[in-house]
N, C-alpha and C positions, 0 to 999 in steps of 0.2 A: 599493580592497582595504583591510582591517583589518589594521593591525600588531599581532603577538602579542608582540615582544620576544624571541622563541625564535631562537636562531641553531643550525643543525647544519651539520656538515661532510658532503660526499659521499665515501663510502667508494671504495676501488678498483675496486667492480664498479657504481659509478654509482647505488649506492641512497643514500637519505636516510631517516632515521627520523622519523616524524609523531609528535610527542609525545602521551602517553596522553591528557592533559587535552582537547587538539584532536580525538583519535580518538572521545573518549567525548562530547564536545559535538556532533560531526556525525555520531554514530552509526555510525562505521566501524569494522567489525570484521575481524579477520584473514580473508583470503581474498575480501573484497569487491573488486569492480571499481572502478578510478578513471579517469576520463577526463583526459587531459592536454591543457591548451590554454596558448597563448602569447599575451601582449598585445603592442601595439605599442611598449610601453616596456621590451621585454625581460623581464617578469615571467612567472613559470609558474604557471599556475592548475591544481590538482588539485580535480576534483569528482567526487562519487560517482555511479557509472553506474547507472541505472536500464534496464534492458532494456525494460520494459514503459511506460517514459516515451516512448520511441520512437513508441509507438501511442497517444499522449494524444488525438489528435484522432478517430481510430477508436474509441477506448475510450469517448469522450464520445458520440459517435453510437449506440454499442452500448447504453450505458446508458440513453439516451433511448428506444431501441425497447423494451428490457426494462421500463423505468418504464410505458410507455404499454401493452404487453401485459398488464401484470398488476395495474396500479394502485399498485404499491408504489414507495417510494424505492429507487433503485438506485445502488449505489456501486461504483466499481471503484477498488483501490489498487494502488501498487506496495510494496515492501517497508518504505517509509519514509512516504509520504505518501498522503493522497487525490488521485486524479488524475482522476476523473469523478464527478459527482452529477447525477442527474436525478430530477425528480419530487417534489424536497425543497429545503430551504435550502442554496443552494450557498456563500454566504458563511460559513456557520457551520462547513463541513466542506471545501471545495475547498482544496487545497494545505496542509493541516493535518497535522500529524505524526500517524501512528497510535498508539492506545493500546498500553500494554504488554502487556495482554492479548491484543490482536489480533496484535501481532508474536508472541508466545508460540505462538499457535494456528498461525500461518504457519510458525514453526520446527518445530512438531510435526507439520507438514502434516496437520492435523485439518481435518474438517467438524464445523460447530457450528450447532444449531438451537435457539433459544431456544422456550419454551412445551413444550420436549420435554427438553431437558438443564437448564432452570430457568426461572423465570418472568421473568428479568430478561434484556434484550438486552445484549450484550456492548457495551461503550464502544468506538466506532469511533475516536474522536481522543482525544489526551491532555487537551484542556480539557473533555472531556466526563465525566470521571471523577465529579463531584459531581450530575450529571444523567443517572443512568441511565433509561433508558427500560424501560417494560414492554410495549413492542410487540413483536410476533413479529418473529423475524429468522432468515435463514439465511445463513450465511458459509460459501464454498466456496473453497479455495485454488486459485490459479492455478500450475500447474506446468509447468515448461519443462527439459528435458534432467535431470529428476530434482531439480532445484533449485525451491523456491517463490520465485515472483518477485512476487506479489500475492495480491489476493483479488477475488471478485465477491460482493458483500452486498446482499441484498433485506431493505429493513425497512418492515415496514406502516405505514400511516398511522394506525391506529386500534388501541387496546390490546387489543380483545377479539378480534382475528383470530387465527387460527392458520395458520402455514405448513403446506401440505401438500404431498405426492409431487410435484405439478406444480410448485410453485416450487423445490424441491430439485432436481429433475431440469433446470429451467430454469437455474439457478446453476451446477450441475456442467456443462451443456452451454456455457455462456458461458464459465467457466473453461477447461474443454478446449480450446475454440475458440481464446481468446485465448493460452492456452498454446503451441498449435500453430503460431500465428502467429510466435511467437518461435524456433521451431526451423527455420523456411524460410531 
């Protein structure tokens, strides 16, 4: 564990305030669920909870099938990070924080298709900002119980490809299926 030097008292209801700087660094917003763990030394660990993170292994298999079916790179994200990649460079994307643009798209529960909305694909991760891709892309939010919990993304491997209704429907179907798995 990393010491922050911040000390907070527990109030009479058992609550403790997480400092704003730490919430900002860890991307914890009001209403975000946190998991609580304890360690052997008596420490309490709070971790941001990712509902779709529970399906990481399943999501990886699903992304692989989508990639093989379409020939495109398939991504599945939770609200904060890329949790599955298939058909493309895993080291570049896997477990990387999602871009601010993608985060905003999830918040707005919007579907995005490049080559329709613009010529540039939306950056998927934060470290992709200066390297915008001109490949076609479909981004579909995964919604569970009315909340966006991640996205399904298809990115073409070639710049002159255009996503059609088949790719859009496939991304929609995958997002709907993954969202329904979280409601069970």
